[in-house]
N, C-alpha and C positions, 0 to 999 in steps of 0.2 A: 494413050485416049485424051482427048481434051477434058480439063477441068481446071477450076480456078485455082489460083495459088494456095489458098487455105485448106484445099481439099484433103490434102495428105495428113495433115495434123488433125484435122477433123475427124478422118477416118479413124487414126489412131486413139483418139479420145473415144469414139463410138465402140471401139474393139474393147477397150478396157472397161468401160462401163457395161458392156455386153458380157464380158467374161465374169464381173461380179454377179450379174443378174442370173447367169447360166449357173455358176456356182450355188447361188441362193436356191435355184428351182431344184438343183440335185439334192441339196440338203432338205429342204422343206417338204419336197414332193416325192423324192426317191424315185425319179422317172425310169431310171435304167434297172430297177428292182422289181419291177412288176411282171408277172408272167406273159402280158400281152398288151399291145397297143392297137387301136384301130381308129383311123381317121375317115371322117365323112365330110367331103368337101361341099356337098350341097347343104349340109346342115351347119358347116362350119366348125365341126369339133373335132376333138381328138380326145380318146378316152383310154386311159391306163386302167387295166383290170386284173384281177387276181381269183382264180378258182370260178370263173364266169361272173363275178360280181365287180362293177366298177368302182374305182378308188380314187381316181383323179379326173378331173373333166376340164378341159382347155377350149378356150375360143380360139379359133385359127384363121389364118389366111395363108394362101398358096404363095410362097416367096418365089419359088422357081425350082427347076430341075437341073440336075447334071446327068449327062449320059456319057458314052465312051468319048466322045469329043468336044462337048460344048457345054455351056450353061444356056439355059432357056428361061426367060424371066416368065413368071406366072401371067403377068398381064398380056403376054404375047402368045400365049398357048390356048387356043380356042377350045380345047378339050377340057379345060376347067370351068366349072359354073361361074358365072360373072360375079356372083356375090362373093366367091371364094378369093377373087384376086383384086376386089375393088380397092383396098388398101395399097397394093402394089402399083395400082394405076397413080394412087397420090405419091408414092415413091419416084414413080416416072415423072410426074409433073414437077416435082421439087428438082430433078435433074434437068428437066428442060428450062425451068426458072435460072437455075445456076450455071448452067452450061456443062454439066457433069455427063460426059458421053456414055460412060458405062452403065448409068441409069436408064438411059434412053435408047440404048441399042439392044433389039431383040435376043442376039445371040453373041455370047462372048467365048473367046478360047483362053486356055490358060495350061501352064505346065502342071498346075496343082488345083484341079478342079474342087476337090472337096474344100480346100483352103479358101478358094475363091466363093463358093457357096456359103461358107461361115462368114467372111467378110462383108459379102452382100446381106447376109442375115443380120449382121451386126449394125448396118447402116440401115436397113428397113426397121429395126427396132429403135434406132435413134430417131428416125424421121417421125415414125407412128406411136413412139413412147411405149412400145411393147414390154412384156415382161421376159421375153427370150425367145427360144426357137427350138425346134426338135428336126432332127434329120433322120427321115424313113427310107431305108434302103428300098430301091424298086429295080427290079430285072438288073440292068448292068450299070444302074447309077443310084441316084437318091432322089427324093422329093424333100425341099427344105420347107418347113411349115413354122410360120411366125406364130408365137403364142402372145395373144391380146390380153387374154386373161386366163386364170387357172385358180381352181380351188379343190379341196378334198371333198369327196362324196361319201357319207355315212353308209 
């Protein structure tokens, strides 16, 4: 795919920063330890709860989804509420401005779709200065959610 010369190094930096942010999310908010999670794309929220009580609340955007065969950007999927993908349109615009084809192509293929999803999450987090991301299994694939902000709930 077409991209500027600096893009590979920029992506590596984005992923390293993302990994640090993900580790901080895991340590601070223990996302994998809660009994359940629920996301509401219309409200733009991801809630982690235990025994029916919310414990962690995050503001989210839908980055995109993986299925059995490909990645679909959230901005290209009309099934998501427009507000839930507004940030991803900014990522697409960043790609258009810099000639980065993978950020402007609706569907992408890869031999490692989960890995592609995490890389695109890292890129999105860098462009939008987000806190991290969460991968929610869905049918034969997963939904990647960008965590814009997050807090513990008493």
